[in-house]
Rosetta silent file (secondary structure, phi, psi, omega in degrees, C-alpha in Angstrom):
SEQUENCE: MSGTRVYPDEPSGPFPSPPSTFEDGEGRTIEVRAPDSFEEVIDDVVEMYDAFDPTDRAQGIPPTGEERIRGWLETIADESINVVARHDGDVIGHAMLVPDADDPPSMDGEGDDADGPGSGLGPGDIEWELAIFVLQEYQRAGIGTVLLEQLLGHASDVGITRVWLTVERWNKPAIALYKQVGFETTGGESFEQEMAILLD
SCORE:     score description
SCORE:     0.000 S_00000001
   1 L     0.000  134.407 -179.651   -8.730    1.496   20.201 S_00000001
   2 L  -105.654  142.569  179.026  -11.164    3.478   18.090 S_00000001
   3 L   -97.703 -168.526 -177.166  -10.627    7.026   16.934 S_00000001
   4 L   -91.997  -10.726 -177.280  -13.065    9.740   16.047 S_00000001
   5 L   -91.341  158.549  174.624  -12.824    9.289   12.278 S_00000001
   6 L   -93.704  134.458  178.759  -14.765    6.960   10.046 S_00000001
   7 L  -119.129  155.706  177.365  -12.659    4.447    8.119 S_00000001
   8 L   -57.226  153.471  178.550  -13.582    2.198    5.206 S_00000001
   9 L   -70.814  -34.392 -176.545  -15.010   -1.215    6.130 S_00000001
  10 L  -107.945  137.504  177.926  -12.505   -3.063    3.947 S_00000001
  11 L   -73.442  154.607  175.235   -8.723   -2.640    4.107 S_00000001
  12 E  -105.403  155.753  178.683   -6.700   -1.611    1.055 S_00000001
  13 L   119.739 -174.799    5.171   -3.436   -3.148   -0.014 S_00000001
  14 L   -75.567  157.426  177.376   -1.082   -4.739    0.065 S_00000001
  15 L  -112.406  151.497  177.409    1.173   -1.927   -1.077 S_00000001
  16 L   -68.715  153.064  179.960    4.823   -2.218   -2.128 S_00000001
  17 L  -113.000  149.322  175.040    7.465   -1.226    0.398 S_00000001
  18 L   -70.628  159.097    8.522   10.670    0.710   -0.126 S_00000001
  19 L   -85.353  156.691  174.295   13.365    0.585   -1.256 S_00000001
  20 E  -154.316  158.453  174.840   12.564    0.729   -4.952 S_00000001
  21 E  -131.013  134.825  179.773   13.842    2.256   -8.154 S_00000001
  22 E  -147.468  165.557  175.880   11.583    3.099  -11.091 S_00000001
  23 E  -100.817  125.743 -178.938   11.450    5.195  -14.246 S_00000001
  24 L   -79.775 -179.509 -177.537    8.952    8.057  -14.066 S_00000001
  25 L   -63.787  -13.580  177.909    6.752    9.302  -16.895 S_00000001
  26 L  -102.812    6.587  178.922    9.567   11.561  -18.122 S_00000001
  27 L    81.983   12.541  179.301   12.123    8.736  -18.272 S_00000001
  28 L   -88.180  142.327  176.837   13.984    9.805  -15.112 S_00000001
  29 E   -83.364  119.953 -176.742   15.330    7.178  -12.710 S_00000001
  30 E  -116.362  132.570  176.358   13.732    7.735   -9.304 S_00000001
  31 E  -108.922  133.672  177.492   14.804    6.014   -6.085 S_00000001
  32 E  -116.668  128.999 -177.946   12.393    5.691   -3.163 S_00000001
  33 E  -138.185  151.041  170.155   13.756    4.950    0.310 S_00000001
  34 L  -107.351  107.707 -177.043   12.549    4.891    3.906 S_00000001
  35 L   -63.921  144.075  175.747   15.449    6.295    5.927 S_00000001
  36 L   -63.020  -36.105  178.548   16.478    4.375    9.049 S_00000001
  37 L  -139.243  136.957  179.921   16.682    7.740   10.800 S_00000001
  38 H   -65.046  -25.023  178.511   15.264   11.049    9.613 S_00000001
  39 H   -57.538  -31.627 -177.805   18.510   12.690   10.735 S_00000001
  40 H   -71.843  -17.045 -178.197   20.278   11.047    7.786 S_00000001
  41 L  -122.544   -3.474 -170.961   18.054   12.870    5.262 S_00000001
  42 H   -58.428  -41.088 -179.280   16.857   16.020    7.035 S_00000001
  43 H   -61.679  -41.832  179.567   19.315   18.378    5.304 S_00000001
  44 H   -68.384  -36.997  179.141   18.285   17.086    1.862 S_00000001
  45 H   -69.561  -40.212  176.018   14.573   17.270    2.725 S_00000001
  46 H   -59.497  -43.266  179.361   14.976   20.840    4.036 S_00000001
  47 H   -60.731  -41.472  178.236   16.690   21.738    0.746 S_00000001
  48 H   -62.129  -48.585 -178.569   13.761   20.276   -1.233 S_00000001
  49 H   -66.540  -30.728  177.669   11.177   22.212    0.776 S_00000001
  50 H   -66.608  -30.126  178.138   13.233   25.402    0.508 S_00000001
  51 H   -85.045   -7.231 -176.260   13.018   25.048   -3.297 S_00000001
  52 L   -67.786  135.060  179.172    9.267   24.373   -3.119 S_00000001
  53 L   -67.346  118.792 -178.094    7.088   26.996   -4.828 S_00000001
  54 H   -56.765  -25.100  179.508    5.208   28.823   -2.033 S_00000001
  55 H   -72.800  -15.447  178.648    2.093   29.027   -4.227 S_00000001
  56 H   -96.366    8.622  177.049    1.874   25.206   -4.144 S_00000001
  57 L   -66.394  149.902  179.125    1.750   25.027   -0.359 S_00000001
  58 E  -123.415  123.638  175.522   -1.278   23.236    1.050 S_00000001
  59 L    55.371   34.882  175.864   -2.955   24.261    4.305 S_00000001
  60 L    86.504    1.124  176.894    0.104   26.237    5.378 S_00000001
  61 E  -126.287  149.968   -3.160    2.687   23.531    4.813 S_00000001
  62 L   -70.846  155.849  174.506    5.450   23.318    4.044 S_00000001
  63 L   -66.144  168.532  178.066    6.421   26.521    5.819 S_00000001
  64 L  -102.901  151.537  178.710    8.620   28.980    3.955 S_00000001
  65 L    88.494  133.669 -174.498   12.235   29.763    4.773 S_00000001
  66 H   -55.753  -42.959 -177.755   14.958   27.285    5.677 S_00000001
  67 H   -64.477  -43.876  179.183   14.841   27.951    9.432 S_00000001
  68 H   -68.309  -38.055  178.012   11.053   27.487    9.676 S_00000001
  69 H   -61.866  -48.459 -179.558   11.178   24.383    7.462 S_00000001
  70 H   -61.236  -43.505  178.759   13.888   22.793    9.628 S_00000001
  71 H   -61.404  -42.788  178.134   11.975   23.639   12.817 S_00000001
  72 H   -60.752  -48.998 -178.626    8.763   22.132   11.411 S_00000001
  73 H   -65.786  -41.200 -179.663   10.511   18.919   10.377 S_00000001
  74 H   -64.907  -30.814  179.608   12.452   18.585   13.629 S_00000001
  75 H   -66.445  -35.531 -174.458    9.208   18.953   15.595 S_00000001
  76 H  -107.191  -10.115 -170.127    7.571   15.988   13.866 S_00000001
  77 H   -63.409  -41.283 -172.703   10.528   13.858   12.715 S_00000001
  78 L   -61.544  -37.826 -177.311   11.059   11.647   15.759 S_00000001
  79 L   -99.309   -8.447 -173.986    7.608   10.066   15.760 S_00000001
  80 L   -86.889  161.238  174.019    6.813   10.245   12.047 S_00000001
  81 E  -103.418  129.371 -173.748    7.186    7.655    9.304 S_00000001
  82 E  -128.654  143.190  173.444    9.069    9.072    6.304 S_00000001
  83 E  -135.938  135.574  179.753    9.724    8.053    2.711 S_00000001
  84 E  -122.180  148.484  173.869   11.791   10.121    0.273 S_00000001
  85 E  -111.737  135.418 -179.806   12.118   10.076   -3.513 S_00000001
  86 E  -124.368  146.266  170.384   15.438   11.026   -5.109 S_00000001
  87 E  -130.111  125.385 -177.435   16.539   11.873   -8.628 S_00000001
  88 L    51.297   36.999  176.781   20.275   12.106   -9.303 S_00000001
  89 L    87.900  -16.568 -178.641   20.849   12.113   -5.536 S_00000001
  90 E   -91.218  138.401  174.350   18.553   15.071   -4.810 S_00000001
  91 E   -71.050  124.285 -179.618   15.367   14.669   -2.753 S_00000001
  92 E  -121.245   -3.940  177.690   12.478   15.577   -5.059 S_00000001
  93 E  -155.530  147.729 -179.668    9.604   14.106   -3.038 S_00000001
  94 E  -145.599  130.163  175.038    8.757   13.464    0.608 S_00000001
  95 E  -128.278  141.372 -177.913    5.813   11.641    2.136 S_00000001
  96 E  -145.959  155.628  171.455    5.197   11.235    5.841 S_00000001
  97 E  -118.850  128.451 -178.871    2.775    9.933    8.406 S_00000001
  98 E  -113.688  129.530 -178.476    2.505   11.867   11.653 S_00000001
  99 E   -64.473  134.892  178.894    0.886   10.212   14.687 S_00000001
 100 L   -95.855   67.486 -176.777   -2.414   11.778   15.680 S_00000001
 101 L  -155.095  147.829  176.699   -1.810   11.308   19.416 S_00000001
 102 L   -71.013  -32.233 -178.343   -0.505   13.317   22.343 S_00000001
 103 L  -127.199   79.279 -173.800    1.713   10.411   23.457 S_00000001
 104 L   -64.135  154.821 -178.221    2.697    8.577   20.255 S_00000001
 105 L   -74.565  163.841  171.271    3.825    4.964   20.407 S_00000001
 106 L   -66.711  143.568 -179.164    7.326    3.648   20.058 S_00000001
 107 L   -88.665   18.802  174.856    8.050    2.806   16.429 S_00000001
 108 L   -82.129    1.183  178.124    9.476   -0.605   17.355 S_00000001
 109 L    83.208    0.901 -178.203    6.013   -1.995   16.588 S_00000001
 110 L  -115.899  131.666  171.899    5.445   -2.995   20.196 S_00000001
 111 L   -75.959  151.959  175.777    3.130   -1.238   22.616 S_00000001
 112 L   -70.694  143.872  178.324    4.463   -0.679   26.125 S_00000001
 113 L   -83.460  175.168 -175.093    3.133   -3.164   28.640 S_00000001
 114 L   -62.040  -23.838 -179.178    1.291   -2.195   31.797 S_00000001
 115 L   -88.976  -12.425 -175.337    4.518   -2.304   33.798 S_00000001
 116 L  -100.069  174.764 -179.811    6.511   -0.127   31.392 S_00000001
 117 L   -75.743  166.491  172.202    6.518    3.576   30.570 S_00000001
 118 L    94.007 -166.877 -171.721    4.421    5.276   27.927 S_00000001
 119 L   -85.051  -17.034 -174.981    0.931    4.893   26.606 S_00000001
 120 L    79.499    7.695 -178.053    0.892    1.150   26.037 S_00000001
 121 L   -99.820  145.354  171.774   -0.121    1.809   22.437 S_00000001
 122 L  -103.396  174.641 -178.308    1.467    0.420   19.306 S_00000001
 123 H   -56.788  -31.300 -179.553    1.438    2.025   15.828 S_00000001
 124 H   -79.707   -5.766 -177.396   -1.784    0.196   14.906 S_00000001
 125 H   -90.034   -9.795 -178.031   -3.622    1.567   17.922 S_00000001
 126 L  -126.476  172.117  177.117   -3.710    5.198   16.786 S_00000001
 127 E   -94.278  151.992 -178.088   -4.533    7.232   13.678 S_00000001
 128 E  -127.959  133.200  179.086   -1.832    8.717   11.447 S_00000001
 129 E   -94.545  134.499 -177.084   -2.082   11.889    9.341 S_00000001
 130 E   -99.701  141.228  169.227   -0.559   11.825    5.864 S_00000001
 131 E  -139.176  140.316 -179.933    1.280   14.600    4.038 S_00000001
 132 E  -143.176  137.536  179.093    2.994   14.268    0.659 S_00000001
 133 E  -140.089  137.735  174.987    4.916   16.767   -1.463 S_00000001
 134 E  -129.487  132.634  178.394    6.656   16.470   -4.831 S_00000001
 135 L   -53.488  144.541 -173.731    8.700   19.306   -6.340 S_00000001
 136 H   -52.863  -44.376 -176.391    6.784   21.085   -9.101 S_00000001
 137 H   -70.987   -5.012  178.465    9.099   20.051  -11.944 S_00000001
 138 H  -112.334    2.767 -179.904    8.572   16.387  -11.001 S_00000001
 139 L   -76.901  158.716  178.468    4.785   16.470  -10.718 S_00000001
 140 L    62.439   33.377  177.456    2.462   14.669  -13.146 S_00000001
 141 L  -128.500   12.597  178.069    5.071   11.986  -13.883 S_00000001
 142 L    88.251   -1.551 -177.560    3.784    9.218  -11.593 S_00000001
 143 H   -68.201  -43.098 -179.420    6.177    9.962   -8.734 S_00000001
 144 H   -60.127  -39.533  179.011    3.452   10.940   -6.278 S_00000001
 145 H   -62.530  -49.747 -179.357    1.599    7.668   -6.877 S_00000001
 146 H   -64.126  -43.756 -179.668    4.686    5.524   -6.266 S_00000001
 147 H   -60.225  -43.988  178.997    5.760    7.620   -3.272 S_00000001
 148 H   -64.289  -47.548  179.635    2.290    7.325   -1.710 S_00000001
 149 H   -61.556  -41.107  179.645    2.053    3.569   -2.317 S_00000001
 150 H   -66.217  -38.396  177.140    5.550    3.021   -0.885 S_00000001
 151 H   -62.944  -44.944 -179.893    4.682    5.076    2.208 S_00000001
 152 H   -65.978  -36.682  175.505    1.523    3.027    2.763 S_00000001
 153 H   -63.997  -44.473  178.182    3.477   -0.215    2.263 S_00000001
 154 H   -63.866  -41.004  178.750    6.105    0.900    4.776 S_00000001
 155 H   -60.583  -45.559  178.835    3.349    1.962    7.187 S_00000001
 156 H   -61.779  -39.248  179.232    1.707   -1.439    6.940 S_00000001
 157 H   -59.937  -33.525 -178.227    5.091   -3.113    7.550 S_00000001
 158 L   -95.439    6.542  173.059    5.466   -1.283   10.883 S_00000001
 159 L    97.764    7.258  178.114    1.906   -2.058   11.991 S_00000001
 160 L   -77.101  136.286 -179.367    0.017    1.121   11.068 S_00000001
 161 L  -121.794  -26.065 -174.595   -3.579    0.445   10.029 S_00000001
 162 E  -121.953  119.022 -177.783   -5.464    3.783   10.019 S_00000001
 163 E  -127.782  138.636  178.075   -4.342    6.750    7.917 S_00000001
 164 E  -136.466  166.084  178.135   -6.211    9.972    7.209 S_00000001
 165 E  -157.098  164.291  166.909   -5.585   13.251    5.424 S_00000001
 166 E  -122.440  145.270 -179.848   -7.202   16.500    4.459 S_00000001
 167 E  -138.736  143.569  177.922   -6.950   17.931    0.975 S_00000001
 168 E   -66.716  134.691 -173.970   -8.225   21.190   -0.447 S_00000001
 169 L   -58.252  -29.003 -179.570  -11.400   20.511   -2.434 S_00000001
 170 L   -74.906  -13.661 -175.285  -10.085   22.303   -5.519 S_00000001
 171 L   -84.411   69.407 -176.389   -7.068   19.939   -5.695 S_00000001
 172 H   -60.044  -39.689  178.233   -8.746   17.425   -8.007 S_00000001
 173 H   -60.530  -40.941  179.430   -5.477   15.700   -9.101 S_00000001
 174 H   -67.141  -43.349  179.531   -4.575   14.925   -5.472 S_00000001
 175 H   -60.574  -42.594  178.297   -8.097   13.710   -4.662 S_00000001
 176 H   -62.213  -41.184  178.086   -8.005   11.418   -7.719 S_00000001
 177 H   -61.371  -47.994 -178.506   -4.618   10.035   -6.620 S_00000001
 178 H   -62.162  -42.060  178.171   -5.847    9.318   -3.095 S_00000001
 179 H   -64.272  -38.591 -179.172   -8.989    7.586   -4.395 S_00000001
 180 H   -58.103  -37.076 -178.276   -6.890    5.553   -6.838 S_00000001
 181 H   -91.029   -5.147  173.988   -4.900    3.969   -3.992 S_00000001
 182 L   121.904    0.643  176.175   -7.944    3.317   -1.785 S_00000001
 183 L   -69.795  145.747  176.261   -8.707    6.426    0.268 S_00000001
 184 E  -122.263  148.784  177.274  -12.386    7.161    0.760 S_00000001
 185 E   -68.111  131.430 -177.615  -14.103   10.460    1.507 S_00000001
 186 E  -124.975   -7.754 -179.656  -15.042   10.643    5.187 S_00000001
 187 E   152.615 -174.677  177.599  -16.049   14.262    5.786 S_00000001
 188 L   166.372  163.962  175.634  -14.708   17.746    5.585 S_00000001
 189 L   -84.600 -171.676 -176.963  -14.865   21.423    6.197 S_00000001
 190 L   -66.148  -37.905 -178.754  -16.045   23.927    3.609 S_00000001
 191 L  -113.395    0.123  178.807  -12.758   24.087    1.678 S_00000001
 192 E  -118.864  144.297  175.577  -11.112   20.857    2.865 S_00000001
 193 E  -111.407  126.799  175.483  -11.979   17.265    2.098 S_00000001
 194 E   -94.208  137.402  179.719  -11.113   14.614    4.694 S_00000001
 195 E  -135.087  154.959 -178.778  -10.214   11.161    3.402 S_00000001
 196 E  -145.719  156.699  176.985   -9.171    7.940    5.137 S_00000001
 197 E  -139.511  145.289  174.196   -7.788    4.496    4.356 S_00000001
 198 E  -108.593  125.669 -176.395   -7.638    1.264    6.321 S_00000001
 199 E   -95.656  149.943  173.316   -4.466   -0.744    5.651 S_00000001
 200 L   -56.758    0.000    0.000   -4.039   -4.527    5.545 S_00000001
């Protein structure tokens, strides 16, 4: 199935998959995990976003206030792919892929057959939008790079092939990070840059 976006001709990867533990640029031990269920980490992720500096929000997310943050996450959690980074047990980074479809596929990696319910689509049949956030005091230490690579590795493991994002044009560090892992510029609005990657 083809979407409306342009994707690179060549796939990127392979990328490492969680779980992993690494030392960041500040010497802190960081653990990256893909939760089996978002319910097991939602309280910790809400706490991270509640501590997030509102001036570092991008395109209106994350929302502000614990209730709005929880509502936002609960709305997208069931169909999304999530990876979290922890330091000393606290979530300090979160990356997710949200299906860009009205009727997202089951995440068992199997599309529904013609006799079964649903769209008949698997994870590789649709496009997925990426969002990534790292708490301010943990930025510029390599955590975002590892978190992004681990998310893409996990996505590839479950059959996702097409990922896109938008980033504000002034956010040069984020654009450089996305290009470093294989995203290519595909278009954009006046203040947003759209980028996409094709996964192995």
